C-alpha positions in Angstrom: -65.0 -28.9 58.8 -68.5 -29.2 57.6 -68.8 -26.1 55.5 -67.9 -25.4 51.9 -65.1 -23.0 51.0 -66.4 -19.8 49.7 -67.8 -20.2 46.1 -67.8 -17.4 43.5 -69.3 -17.8 40.1 -69.0 -15.4 37.2 -70.8 -16.3 34.0 -70.1 -15.0 30.6 -66.5 -14.3 31.6 -65.3 -14.2 28.0 -67.1 -13.0 24.9 -66.0 -15.6 22.4 -67.4 -18.7 24.1 -71.2 -19.5 24.2 -70.6 -20.9 27.7 -67.9 -19.2 29.8 -67.7 -19.4 33.6 -65.1 -18.3 36.0 -65.5 -20.7 39.0 -63.8 -20.1 42.3 -63.8 -22.4 45.3 -61.7 -21.0 48.1 -58.3 -20.2 46.4 -58.9 -22.6 43.5 -59.9 -20.8 40.3 -61.0 -22.5 37.1 -62.1 -21.0 33.8 -64.6 -23.3 32.2 -65.6 -22.6 28.6 -67.9 -24.7 26.3 -67.9 -24.8 22.5 -70.5 -26.3 20.2 -69.8 -27.8 16.8 -72.5 -29.1 14.4 -70.6 -32.3 13.8 -69.9 -35.4 15.9 -67.0 -37.9 16.1 -67.0 -40.4 13.1 -68.5 -43.3 15.1 -71.6 -41.2 15.8 -72.2 -39.8 12.3 -75.7 -40.5 11.2 -76.8 -41.8 14.6 -78.8 -38.8 15.5 -76.8 -38.6 18.8 -74.5 -35.9 20.0 -71.4 -36.0 22.2 -70.0 -34.2 25.2 -66.3 -34.2 25.9 -63.9 -32.3 28.1 -60.3 -31.1 28.2 -58.5 -30.1 31.4 -55.2 -28.2 31.9 -53.3 -26.5 34.7 -51.8 -23.2 33.5 -48.1 -22.7 34.1 -48.4 -20.7 37.3 -51.5 -22.2 38.7 -49.2 -23.6 41.4 -46.2 -21.9 43.1 -43.7 -23.7 41.0 -44.2 -23.2 37.3 -45.8 -26.1 35.5 -44.7 -26.8 32.0 -47.4 -26.6 29.3 -48.6 -29.8 27.7 -47.1 -29.8 24.3 -48.5 -32.7 22.2 -48.3 -35.3 24.9 -50.9 -35.1 27.8 -49.7 -36.6 31.1 -51.6 -39.4 32.8 -53.1 -37.3 35.6 -54.5 -34.8 33.1 -56.0 -37.6 30.9 -57.7 -39.2 33.9 -59.2 -35.9 35.1 -60.5 -34.8 31.7 -62.1 -38.3 31.3 -63.7 -37.9 34.7 -65.1 -34.4 33.7 -66.5 -35.8 30.4 -68.1 -38.8 32.1 -69.7 -36.6 34.7 -71.2 -34.2 32.1 -72.5 -37.0 29.9 -74.2 -38.6 32.9 -76.8 -35.8 33.0 -77.4 -35.2 29.3 -79.5 -37.1 26.8 -77.2 -37.4 23.8 -80.1 -38.2 21.4 -82.0 -35.0 22.4 -78.8 -33.1 21.9 -78.8 -34.1 18.3 -75.7 -34.3 16.1 -73.8 -31.6 18.0 -70.5 -32.0 19.8 -69.9 -29.9 22.9 -66.3 -29.5 24.2 -65.9 -28.2 27.8 -62.5 -26.8 28.4 -61.4 -26.5 32.1 -58.3 -24.4 32.6 -57.0 -24.1 36.1 -55.8 -20.6 36.8 -55.0 -21.1 40.4 -54.8 -24.4 42.3 -55.4 -24.9 46.0 -57.0 -28.4 46.1 -60.2 -29.6 44.4 -59.4 -28.6 40.8 -61.2 -31.6 39.3 -64.3 -31.1 41.4 -64.4 -27.3 40.6 -64.0 -28.2 36.9 -67.1 -30.5 37.0 -69.2 -28.0 39.0 -68.2 -25.0 36.9 -68.2 -27.1 33.7 -71.9 -27.9 34.1 -72.7 -24.2 34.2 -70.7 -23.6 31.1 -72.5 -26.5 29.4 -75.9 -25.1 30.4 -75.1 -21.6 29.1 -73.7 -23.0 25.8 -76.9 -25.0 25.2 -79.3 -22.2 26.1 -79.6 -20.4 22.7 -80.5 -23.6 20.9 -82.9 -24.9 23.5 -84.3 -21.9 25.3 -87.8 -22.6 24.0 -87.6 -26.4 24.6 -89.9 -27.8 27.3 -87.9 -29.2 30.3 -88.9 -32.8 29.5 -87.5 -32.4 26.0 -84.3 -30.5 27.0 -81.1 -32.5 26.6 -80.1 -31.7 30.2 -82.2 -34.0 32.4 -80.3 -33.2 35.7 -77.5 -31.1 37.0 -74.1 -32.4 38.3 -71.6 -31.1 40.8 -68.6 -32.6 42.6 -66.9 -32.1 46.0 -63.9 -33.6 47.8 -64.1 -35.1 51.3 -61.6 -36.8 53.5 -60.5 -38.0 56.9 -58.0 -35.5 58.4 -56.8 -36.1 62.0 -59.4 -38.9 62.3 -62.3 -36.6 61.5 -64.4 -36.2 58.3 -63.7 -33.0 56.4 -65.6 -31.4 53.5 -64.1 -29.6 50.5 -60.3 -30.1 51.1 -57.9 -27.4 50.2 -54.3 -28.3 49.4 -53.1 -28.3 53.0 -56.0 -30.5 54.2 -55.6 -32.8 51.2 -51.8 -33.2 51.9 -52.6 -34.1 55.5 -55.5 -36.4 54.8 -55.4 -40.0 55.8 -58.2 -40.7 53.3 -59.0 -38.6 50.2 -62.2 -38.9 48.2 -63.9 -37.2 45.3 -67.6 -37.5 45.0 -69.7 -36.6 41.9 -73.5 -36.4 42.2 -76.5 -35.2 40.3 -78.7 -32.5 41.6 -81.4 -35.1 42.2 -79.1 -37.0 44.6 -77.7 -39.9 42.6 -74.1 -40.8 42.5 -72.1 -40.5 39.3 -68.7 -41.5 40.5 -66.8 -42.0 43.8 -63.0 -42.0 43.9 -61.7 -42.9 47.4 -58.1 -43.7 48.4 -56.4 -44.4 51.7 -53.2 -42.5 51.9 -51.1 -45.0 53.8 -54.3 -45.7 55.8 -57.5 -47.6 55.6 -61.1 -46.6 56.3 -64.1 -48.5 57.7 -67.8 -48.6 56.9 -68.6 -45.9 59.4 -66.0 -43.5 58.0 -67.2 -44.1 54.5 -70.7 -43.4 55.5 -69.7 -40.2 57.2 -67.8 -39.0 54.2 -70.6 -39.8 51.8 -73.1 -38.0 54.1 -70.9 -34.9 54.2 -70.4 -35.1 50.4 -74.2 -35.2 49.9 -74.6 -32.1 52.0 -71.9 -30.3 50.0 -73.4 -31.3 46.7 -76.8 -30.1 47.8 -75.3 -26.7 48.6 -73.4 -26.5 45.3 -76.6 -27.4 43.4 -78.4 -24.4 45.0 -75.5 -22.2 44.0 -75.6 -23.4 40.4 -79.3 -22.8 40.3 -79.0 -19.3 41.7 -76.1 -18.5 39.2 -78.2 -19.6 36.2 -81.4 -18.0 37.4 -84.1 -18.0 34.7 -81.7 -20.0 32.4 -81.9 -23.0 34.8 -82.8 -25.7 32.3 -84.6 -28.0 34.7 -88.2 -28.1 35.9 
């Protein structure tokens, strides 16, 4: 499969968040909201630099079997995913140009059918861009904190063939599962690849990365279309 699942993007989904995006990829639905505070973590106070962080959660009936809410202690999978989202967003923002602001991007999975972390990154960028718009709408592109866009996609080897944008069924059957995060300009941010009781060779890796690059290019265009005149990049 070389095509993306159907993507739907609804900006300004809630009224209370400056950046609020309902992002849907196939049957996976994630609500991404961004909040801005005029303060930074203690280790950045007085540095003139800002910070971007992320939180991720799966709501109780995002899956068929009810998932218990995180109460106090966040499990290892959740911690790993929210760190990935945070790293991905920080890769395309100049923290000094952001100034002493802290942006928190919350990604809440309403419905899960594979690719929740990649949908969170792709939708999270849109929420971040929307949240920053009021403060930087008159800023020239070369002075804007966002110097690139970022999106993510899953790829894998299923039945010996490379597949793009895995849903749960394909992910469950995959011999190799990989998540790829890239900037809109085509640079890699992170690659997470695992053989599921299998291995993969150079040719298979190249085929997956080629497929991922194609998917990211399509997602970048969808992000650009969704933001329209508020696209912050030249």
